[in-house]
C-alpha positions as YAML, in Angstrom:
chain: A
units: angstrom
residues:
- id: 1
  name: MET
  ca: [21.18, 13.52, -19.74]
- id: 2
  name: SER
  ca: [20.91, 16.28, -17.15]
- id: 3
  name: TYR
  ca: [21.49, 15.82, -13.47]
- id: 4
  name: ALA
  ca: [17.92, 16.90, -12.78]
- id: 5
  name: ALA
  ca: [16.62, 14.04, -14.92]
- id: 6
  name: ILE
  ca: [18.82, 11.58, -13.04]
- id: 7
  name: ILE
  ca: [17.58, 12.90, -9.69]
- id: 8
  name: PHE
  ca: [13.93, 12.75, -10.79]
- id: 9
  name: GLY
  ca: [14.42, 9.26, -12.23]
- id: 10
  name: THR
  ca: [16.01, 8.02, -9.03]
- id: 11
  name: ALA
  ca: [13.21, 9.58, -6.97]
- id: 12
  name: ALA
  ca: [10.64, 7.86, -9.23]
- id: 13
  name: LEU
  ca: [12.38, 4.52, -8.66]
- id: 14
  name: VAL
  ca: [12.39, 5.00, -4.89]
- id: 15
  name: CYS
  ca: [8.70, 5.98, -4.86]
- id: 16
  name: GLY
  ca: [7.83, 2.96, -6.97]
- id: 17
  name: LEU
  ca: [9.70, 0.63, -4.64]
- id: 18
  name: ILE
  ca: [7.98, 2.13, -1.60]
- id: 19
  name: ALA
  ca: [4.60, 1.64, -3.31]
- id: 20
  name: ALA
  ca: [5.43, -1.97, -4.11]
- id: 21
  name: THR
  ca: [6.44, -2.55, -0.50]
- id: 22
  name: GLN
  ca: [3.15, -1.08, 0.76]
- id: 23
  name: TRP
  ca: [1.14, -3.30, -1.59]
- id: 24
  name: TYR
  ca: [3.14, -6.34, -0.53]
- id: 25
  name: ARG
  ca: [2.50, -5.54, 3.14]
- id: 26
  name: ALA
  ca: [-1.21, -5.08, 2.38]
- id: 27
  name: SER
  ca: [-1.36, -8.50, 0.74]
- id: 28
  name: LYS
  ca: [0.14, -10.19, 3.81]
- id: 29
  name: ILE
  ca: [-2.43, -9.01, 6.36]
- id: 30
  name: ALA
  ca: [-4.28, -11.99, 7.75]
- id: 31
  name: VAL
  ca: [-7.71, -12.26, 9.30]
- id: 32
  name: VAL
  ca: [-7.07, -13.29, 12.91]
- id: 33
  name: PRO
  ca: [-10.22, -13.64, 15.01]
- id: 34
  name: ASN
  ca: [-9.76, -13.29, 18.76]
- id: 35
  name: PHE
  ca: [-11.73, -16.23, 20.08]
- id: 36
  name: SER
  ca: [-10.14, -15.96, 23.53]
- id: 37
  name: GLU
  ca: [-12.46, -13.04, 24.35]
- id: 38
  name: LEU
  ca: [-15.54, -15.19, 23.84]
- id: 39
  name: PRO
  ca: [-17.34, -16.55, 26.91]
- id: 40
  name: GLU
  ca: [-17.40, -20.25, 27.78]
- id: 41
  name: ASP
  ca: [-20.98, -20.73, 26.59]
- id: 42
  name: VAL
  ca: [-20.34, -19.24, 23.17]
- id: 43
  name: GLY
  ca: [-23.06, -19.48, 20.59]
- id: 44
  name: GLU
  ca: [-22.71, -19.58, 16.83]
- id: 45
  name: THR
  ca: [-23.78, -15.93, 16.59]
- id: 46
  name: ASP
  ca: [-20.98, -14.82, 18.91]
- id: 47
  name: PHE
  ca: [-18.50, -16.86, 16.92]
- id: 48
  name: ASN
  ca: [-19.69, -15.27, 13.67]
- id: 49
  name: TRP
  ca: [-19.48, -11.75, 15.11]
- id: 50
  name: ALA
  ca: [-15.91, -12.37, 16.28]
- id: 51
  name: LEU
  ca: [-15.03, -13.49, 12.77]
- id: 52
  name: ILE
  ca: [-16.76, -10.50, 11.16]
- id: 53
  name: LYS
  ca: [-14.93, -8.14, 13.55]
- id: 54
  name: ALA
  ca: [-11.58, -9.71, 12.57]
- id: 55
  name: ILE
  ca: [-12.44, -9.35, 8.87]
- id: 56
  name: MET
  ca: [-13.31, -5.67, 9.35]
- id: 57
  name: ILE
  ca: [-10.05, -4.98, 11.21]
- id: 58
  name: ALA
  ca: [-8.01, -6.68, 8.48]
- id: 59
  name: ALA
  ca: [-9.92, -4.83, 5.76]
- id: 60
  name: ARG
  ca: [-9.25, -1.49, 7.47]
- id: 61
  name: GLU
  ca: [-5.53, -2.20, 7.72]
- id: 62
  name: THR
  ca: [-5.36, -3.40, 4.11]
- id: 63
  name: SER
  ca: [-7.24, -0.39, 2.76]
- id: 64
  name: SER
  ca: [-4.96, 1.99, 4.66]
- id: 65
  name: LEU
  ca: [-1.86, 0.38, 3.16]
- id: 66
  name: ASN
  ca: [-3.45, 0.31, -0.30]
- id: 67
  name: ARG
  ca: [-4.20, 4.04, -0.03]
- id: 68
  name: LEU
  ca: [-0.57, 4.78, 0.84]
- id: 69
  name: ALA
  ca: [0.63, 2.58, -2.00]
- id: 70
  name: ALA
  ca: [-1.62, 4.39, -4.47]
- id: 71
  name: LEU
  ca: [-0.26, 7.76, -3.35]
- id: 72
  name: TRP
  ca: [3.33, 6.54, -3.69]
- id: 73
  name: THR
  ca: [2.51, 5.17, -7.15]
- id: 74
  name: ALA
  ca: [1.07, 8.53, -8.18]
- id: 75
  name: ALA
  ca: [4.26, 10.23, -7.02]
- id: 76
  name: ALA
  ca: [6.35, 7.71, -8.98]
- id: 77
  name: VAL
  ca: [4.32, 8.32, -12.14]
- id: 78
  name: LEU
  ca: [4.61, 12.10, -11.82]
- id: 79
  name: LEU
  ca: [8.35, 11.90, -11.20]
- id: 80
  name: GLY
  ca: [8.74, 9.48, -14.11]
- id: 81
  name: ALA
  ca: [6.87, 11.87, -16.38]
- id: 82
  name: ALA
  ca: [9.08, 14.74, -15.21]
- id: 83
  name: THR
  ca: [12.15, 12.61, -15.95]
- id: 84
  name: SER
  ca: [10.90, 11.87, -19.45]
- id: 85
  name: LEU
  ca: [10.12, 15.53, -20.08]
- id: 86
  name: LEU
  ca: [13.51, 16.69, -18.79]
- id: 87
  name: THR
  ca: [15.32, 14.07, -20.88]
- id: 88
  name: THR
  ca: [13.43, 15.08, -24.00]
- id: 89
  name: LEU
  ca: [14.05, 18.77, -23.42]
- id: 90
  name: THR
  ca: [17.80, 18.30, -22.87]
- id: 91
  name: LEU
  ca: [18.19, 16.19, -26.02]
- id: 92
  name: HIS
  ca: [16.57, 18.78, -28.32]
...
């Protein structure tokens, strides 16, 4: 096995681990409504809007982390393919 294949394989592993970390972080984002900003005479509509706002903020954070994880996964797949190609070429 060539040194280039080892380097590409190691880089693929690192990219895959980074992607897994990003997806794990995305799965741990919680919806946390900020009810302290609501006035004393809060109505049900205000309560619902505070909850919807919290859901939208959590969804934005989750989608950002998912996007990064997908990019890292793509890099891992490309590096893994390069590793496979380099290994095959050095064996024949």
